[in-house]
N, C-alpha and C positions, 0 to 999 in steps of 0.2 A: 090187509091180509086176513082172510077168513079164519075163524077159530076152528073150522071143521075141515080144513084142507087135508088133514091126516086121519080123518075118521075111517076106522076100519083097518088102519095100518098098525103093525106091531113093531115095537122097538125093545131092545134090552139095554139097560144101563147098569154098568158094573162099577161099584164103589159109591158110597154115599157121603163123601165129603162135600165141600161147598160146590165143587165143579159138578159132581154127580147129581146133587139136588137141583142145581141150576138147569142141567140138561133135562131132568125129569119134568121140571116146571115148564120149560119151553115146549117139550113134546106134548105133555098132558093138556096144556091150554090150547093146543091146536087139534085136539080130538084124537090123538094117538092112544093106543093101548100100550101100556108100559109095564115091563117086568123089571123090577129093581133087584139087584143081587149085591150082597155084602157078606163079608166074612164074619162079622159080629152078630151073634144072636140077639143082641140088645138094640140093633138098628131099627129105625122107624122112618116112615115116609109121611110127611104132612099133607098128602094129597089123597082125597077119596078116590077109590077105584084103581089105585096103583097096586099091583101085586108085588109082594116082597118075599124073597126066598134067601136062605143062608147058603153060601157057597155056590157051586155050579150044578144045578139039576141036570140029569141026562138030557142031551139034545136040547138044551135051553134055547138055542138059536133058531129052532124050527119055526118057520113062518115069519121070521123077523126081517124087516127091511134093512136093519143094521144093528150092530152091537156098538154102543157108545161107552168108551172106557175112561174112567177117571185117571188123572195123572199118577196117582199113587199105586195103580195096578200095572205091573209090567206087561207089556204087549207080548212078551216072549212066553207067557204062561201057556202050557199045552192046551188048556181048555179054550183059550182064545184062538190058538192055531187050529183047533178042531173046527171052530166056526168058519175061519177063513177057508179051510179045506172043503167045507160044505158050500162055499160060494157066497157066504154072507159077508158084506163089508164090515170091517172093524176099524174104527177110528176114534179120535178123542173129542172132548167137549168143545174145543176151539174150532175144530173142523165142522162140527155140527152147527155151531152158531153161524159160521161163515155161509153155510148153505141156506140159512134162513134169514140172512140180512135182507131187508126190504129194498125194493127198487129205489134208487136215489141215495142209498147209504154212501157216506163218504169213505175215503181210503183208510187203510190200516197201516199204522207205524208200529213196528214191533222191536223189542229189545230183549236180548239174552246175554248171558255171560255167567261166570262163576260168582263174581262179586260185583256189587254196585248196581245191579240191574233194577232194583226197586227204586233207589234214589233217582237214577237216570230216567226211569219211566215216569215217576211222579213229576220230575222237573220238566220233561218233555211235554207232559200233559199241561203243565202251567204255561209253558211257552205257547202252545197251540191255542189254549183257551183265551189267551189275550186277544187273539184275532177271531177265533171261532168258539164262543162260549158253549155252544151245543156240541161238546166233545165228550166221548166216553173214555174213562181212564180206569183200567183194571187188569183182568187176566190173573196171572199168578200173584199179582199185587192186589190185596184187598178184595175186590168184587169180582166174582166169576164172570167171564165174558158172556156166558149164556144169559145172564140177567139183563144184558143190554136190550135183548129182544124177546125176553120171556113173555111179555105182553104182545100178542100178535098184532095189536092195533098201534103199537108204539111208532111214532114218527121217526124217520131215519136220523141218525146222528150225522153231523157234518164231517167229523173225524173220529177215529178210534185209535187210542194209544194203549198198547197192551204189553205187559211183561210176560215172557214165555220161558218156562223152565225147560230143561232138556227132556223131562218126562212129557210135558205138553207137546214139545216139538216132535216127539216120536209119533204122536197121534195125528199129525197133520198129513193130509193127503193131497187135496187140490186147492187148498186155501191160497189166495193170492195176496201177498203183503207188498204194498207199495214201497215202504222203507223198512229195511231190516238191518239191525246192528248186532255185532258180537263185541262185547267190551273187553273180555279177557278169558283166559282158560287156565285153570290150575286144577290139580287132582281133586276130585270130588265124586261122591256117589259110587265109589268102587264096590259097594255092597250090591249095587244094581247092575252095573256094567262089567263085562268080563275083563276090560282093561281101559286105560286112559284114552286110547285111540277110539274105542267105541263111544265113549262119552263125548269126545270131540265131534265124531260123526253125527251124533244126535243134535248137537248144537248147530252144525252146518246145515241141517235141514231147514233152517230159517230162510235160506236162500232159494229153496225149491219153489218152483211155480211163480216166481215174481213176474209181474207183467212187464211188457216191453218198456213202459214208462218208469219202471221201478229203479231203485238204487240201493246200494249196500254201503254200510259204514263199519269200518273195522279199526282196531287198535294197532297202529304201526309199530308200537313199542313191544308188542307181544308176538314173538316168532310163530307160535302155534296158531294164533288167530290169523296171521298172514297166510299160513298154509291152508287153513280152512277157507279163506277168501277165494282161493283158486276155483272153488266149486260154484261161485256166483257167476251168473250170465248177464248181469246188468252192470251199469257203470259203478265203479268203486270210488269211495271217498275215505280218507284216513285221518285219524287224529293222533297227535304225538306231543310229548313234552320235550322232544329234541328237534333239531332242524329236520324238516322232511326230506326223505331221499328223493333223488332225481329219478323217479319211477314213472315211466310213461303210461303204465296201466291204471294210474289213479287220475281221476278227473279234477280233484280238488282236495284241500287239506284244512284241518283246524289245528292250530298250534297254541300251546298254553305257556304263559310266562307270567310269573307273579300273580297279579289279580286281573289278568286279561286273557281273553280268547281271541286269537287272530284267525279269521276265516279267509281262505284264499281260493277263489275260483278264477284266478288270473290277476285280480287286484286284491289287495289286503283290505279287510273289513273288520274293524276292532269292536269287541264287546267287553264292557267292564264287568268284573265279577268281584264284588265287595261284600257279598252276602255271608253272614255268619254261618248259615246253613250249608254253605259250599266251601268251607275252609278245608285246607289240606290238598296235597297233590292228587290224591285219589278222587276227590270231588272235582278238581279241575279237569281231570280226565272225563268224569261223568258229564260235566258241563259241556266239554267239547263235543262229545257224542250227541248230546241233546241238541246243541246248537246246529250241528251239521244236519241232523235229521229234520229239524224244523225248517231250516233255510231251504233245503232241497225240496221240501214239501210245499214251499211257497209262502211260508210265514215271514212277515216283514221284519226288517231290522228293528223298528220301533217296538213291535210286539215282543220280539225275542229279548231285547234289552229290558223291557218292562217286566217280563217273566223272570229273568235272572235276578231282578231286584225284589220282586214280591214273593218268591218261593220261600215257604216257611220250613221246608225240610220234612223228614218223616220222624214220627215219634221213636224215641229210644236209639236213634242213630246220630251221635254227636249233637243231640238236641239241646239248644240253649234254654236253660230254665230261668235264670235270673242273674243279675249283677247286684251284689250286696257289698257295700263299703269297698268298691273297687275290685272285688273278687268275682270271677265268673264261675257259675255252677253249671256243669254239663252232664247230661244224662246219655250215656252210651251203653245202656243195659243190654242192647242187642249184641254186644261184643261177648260172645259166649265161648270164645277160644283165644289162644295166645296171639294168633296172627291178626285177629280183628283189633285187639288192644294195641298191637304194634302200629297199625294204621292210625289209630286214634292218637297215640303219642306223637306221631310224626306230623299231626295237624296243628300242633301248638309250639309256639316259639318261647314263651315265658316259662316260669317255674310252675310245676304241676304237683298237686297233692292227689295221688292215685288211690282210689278205693277199689280194691281187687279181692277176689275170692268167691267161693261158692262151691258147687259140686264140680270138681276137676274132671278133665277128660283124659288124664294120663299123659298129656304132653309135657315136655320140659319147659320150665319157666326161664331157662338161661337166656333165650333171645330177649326176653322182657328185661332182664337185668342189664344187658348190654345197651338196649335202647333207652333205659331210664337214666343212665349215667350222664350227669350234667344237665338233666332236664327235670327229673323227679326229685322233689325235696323230701318227700316222705310217702311211704306206702301204708295205707290203713287197711289192714286185713280183716276180712269177715268170712263167715261160713266154714264149711267142712275142710276146705283145702288151705285154710289160713296158715297152718304150721308148715305146710309144704312150700308155700310161697315165701314165707319168712326164711326158711332154710336156704332157698335158692339165692336170696339176697344177702345172706350172711357174708360179711367181709366186703360188701360193695360200697360201704361208706354212705349208705342211704338210710334214713331213719325208717325203722319198721315199728309200726304202732298197732299191736293186736287190739281189735275192737269188738270181735265176736259178731255184733249185729250192725246192720246198716244204720240204725238210729244212733248208736254209739259213735260210728265212724263220722257221721255228719256233725255231731256235736264236737268231736275232737278236731275235725277239719275247720270248723267255724272258729275255734279258739286259736288255731295255728296259722291259717292262711292270711297273707297280707295283701294290700292293694296291689294289683297287677298280677297276682297269682290266679291259677285256675284249679278248682276242685273238680276232678273228673271221675265219675263212676264208669269204669270200663273194666268189668270184673275178670275177663279172660276165663270165665267158668260158667257152667250152666247154673240155673237158679233153683233147682228142685230141692235143694237141702232146706231152704228157708222160705221159698216162694212157689206159687203155682206155675209160673213161667217167667220169661224175661220181661214181659209186659207188666206183670204184677210187681216185679222188682223195680222197674223203671217208674211206674206210677207211684209206688211208695216213696221212692227217692224224691220225686217232684213234689209230692204232698208235704214231706218233711222239710224240704228246702224252702218252699214257699211259706212255710209257717215260721221260719227263722225271724 
């Protein structure tokens, strides 16, 4: 593909996060003239010749082929509506990338949902790579999709596995996704959407424009996802932790039980799931979705089974750090709210020493107290919300050990945990009181634990 195919063409890119910068690189390297817009006066663009402006200059869209919007920028903004009213196409970075995929590029498998989409996307990428090593994995997870073909001379990938947020799905127009999955739907992003229904409608856009050979995967245990699946016009496949319903609208199922996924397209096909990185019912659901997508995309049983075994998981999400004297140390620093910590606790059968605390988000810790009974031997509190957590556990007959810092909590846990126990960092709080972000907190935990 020539690097001059867009010479003389003008584009506007709004928002300079990783998606926006990826879109700019893709366009710039093909010879386009790019105007970059961002709200921050401190923004910069690392490409010579790209014009940068703060906010929305008057008639910024004039002469533009299209306005490409980063997912963090709501498409409902009146300045973007003005561009649409002027007849200028407005779409997102994912859509832009799809329009510049080279001839011979493989299909796209896409995953969305409120929770679990990053793990499912990464796992699906691992399953597909077992058979097609030349597979791109990214999107909302890690690497912006536009970087896949930012180099106009890049050879086509055999497969593309991408995570899509609701914000990214808003910006899809004509992109055709071979496989599309919605994992679950719970209240989220109500600061951006007028109501929960609008949020669900954005998720359902993943089924738009799927090709005739396409397929959709949905969670049979989530009634709201089942409602959204009615908008799909391709064959439906469902996954469940319960016996599947006798629903003729579904062409096949994946069922989860203990450490196994059973795939059924008429006959049962078993897959073993004994991977530490996939422990817990929530990860069994993630595995079912990934297996369904991979199988319908033509990935062999052997490749899928190999990927389920080799998957190392994502950092800071129930990440196994080490086993020391029979004690497992787990980094779940990504658990920045109570609901995430509840999921983490449900993933373990033995006794747990829970390291919790940080900058609280105002939610009640009472659900955590209920989930901890009979499972948590002690709570080692850290950070700004330590006293609030301790107060919630008062009278629960669970040891409360004020530690102030993560280092102190690790030292205390080392002295108390016995063989067969688990020390779990799952803070139920944000990290900004003592760390830069949850990654910094998790990396600090891993460094300290590995030094024991």
